[in-house]
C-alpha positions in Angstrom: -12.4 10.1 6.1 -9.7 7.6 5.8 -7.8 8.4 2.8 -6.2 5.1 0.7 -4.3 4.3 -2.2 -4.3 1.0 -3.9 -2.5 0.5 -6.3 -2.4 -3.3 -7.7 -2.5 -4.1 -11.5 -4.4 -7.2 -11.2 -8.4 -5.8 -11.7 -9.4 -9.3 -9.1 -7.6 -8.0 -6.2 -7.8 -4.0 -6.5 -11.9 -4.9 -6.7 -10.7 -7.3 -3.4 -8.8 -4.6 -1.9 -11.3 -2.0 -2.4 -14.5 -3.7 -1.7 -13.1 -4.4 1.6 -11.9 -0.5 2.4 -15.1 1.1 1.2 -16.9 -1.8 3.8 -15.0 -0.6 6.8 -15.4 2.6 5.6 -12.4 4.1 4.2 -12.3 6.7 1.2 -9.5 4.5 -1.9 -7.8 6.4 -4.5 -7.3 2.8 -7.2 -3.9 3.1 -9.2 -2.7 -0.1 -11.9 0.9 1.6 -12.2 3.6 2.4 -10.1 3.8 5.8 -12.2 -0.1 6.5 -11.5 0.1 6.2 -7.6 3.0 7.9 -7.1 1.1 10.9 -8.8 -1.9 9.8 -6.7 0.3 10.0 -3.7 1.7 13.5 -4.3 -1.8 14.8 -5.3 -3.5 13.2 -2.1 -1.1 11.9 0.0 -3.4 9.3 1.9 -3.5 8.1 5.0 -1.8 5.3 3.6 -1.1 3.0 1.0 -1.1 -0.6 -0.1 1.5 -1.0 -3.0 1.3 -4.3 -5.2 5.7 -5.3 -5.0 5.6 -7.0 -8.7 3.6 -4.4 -11.2 4.4 -3.4 -15.0 7.1 -0.8 -15.9 7.8 0.9 -12.7 7.5 -1.8 -10.0 6.7 -1.1 -6.1 9.8 -0.9 -4.4 11.2 2.0 -6.9 7.7 4.1 -6.5 8.5 3.8 -2.5 12.7 5.1 -3.4 10.4 7.8 -4.8 8.3 8.7 -2.4 10.5 8.4 1.1 13.3 11.0 -1.4 10.0 13.6 -1.9 9.9 15.8 0.9 6.2 16.4 0.8 5.8 12.4 0.4 8.6 11.2 3.1 6.3 10.2 5.6 3.7 8.5 4.4 2.9 4.8 5.9 3.2 2.7 2.9 2.7 -1.5 2.9 4.1 -3.9 0.9 1.3 -6.0 -0.8 2.9 -9.1 -2.1 2.8 -12.5 -3.1 6.9 -13.2 -1.5 6.0 -15.3 1.1 9.3 -16.4 1.4 11.0 -16.2 5.3 13.0 -13.8 4.2 10.7 -11.6 2.7 9.7 -9.7 4.9 12.3 -8.7 7.0 14.0 -7.4 2.7 10.3 -5.4 2.0 11.2 -4.3 5.7 14.6 -3.0 5.5 13.5 -1.4 1.7 11.9 1.0 3.8 8.0 -0.5 3.8 6.4 0.4 7.1 4.7 -2.7 6.6 4.0 -5.8 5.2 0.7 -7.9 3.7 0.7 -11.6 2.2 -1.2 -12.1 -1.2 -3.7 -13.5 -0.8 -5.5 -10.9 1.5 -7.0 -12.9 4.4 -10.5 -11.6 4.5 -11.3 -12.1 8.3 -8.3 -9.8 9.0 -7.9 -7.2 6.3 -9.8 -4.7 8.0 -7.8 -5.5 11.5 -4.9 -5.3 9.7 -5.5 -1.6 7.9 -6.6 -0.5 11.5 -3.5 -1.0 12.9 -1.3 0.1 9.4 -3.6 3.6 10.0 -3.9 3.7 13.9 0.4 3.2 13.9 0.4 5.9 11.2 -1.4 8.1 12.7 1.2 8.2 16.0 4.1 8.5 13.7 
């Protein structure tokens, strides 16, 4: 089964993403802090990490840096999930090393297709 780690500090957003992923047949791991997300990523090496960028403590970009610097997790597919939706934000997050970018609020009609495409891209990498 495909495993998706969701790192999200907002309970409603976490529930929505978890429910959409479960409906699509994915197994989920969940963290509400960057530190917990980092620990889960290291322990389980999920197929995809959906990373909120604005987290308390260690933010999503910091977590990404730790993942990329560790040979065991450097190849994980990590996607920024953020409310930052200005013109240059996508390029900024991709330049920071994220493998993809999803805007909040999540579009529930498109989300499952977006995740499937990201997992397919990760499998080809």
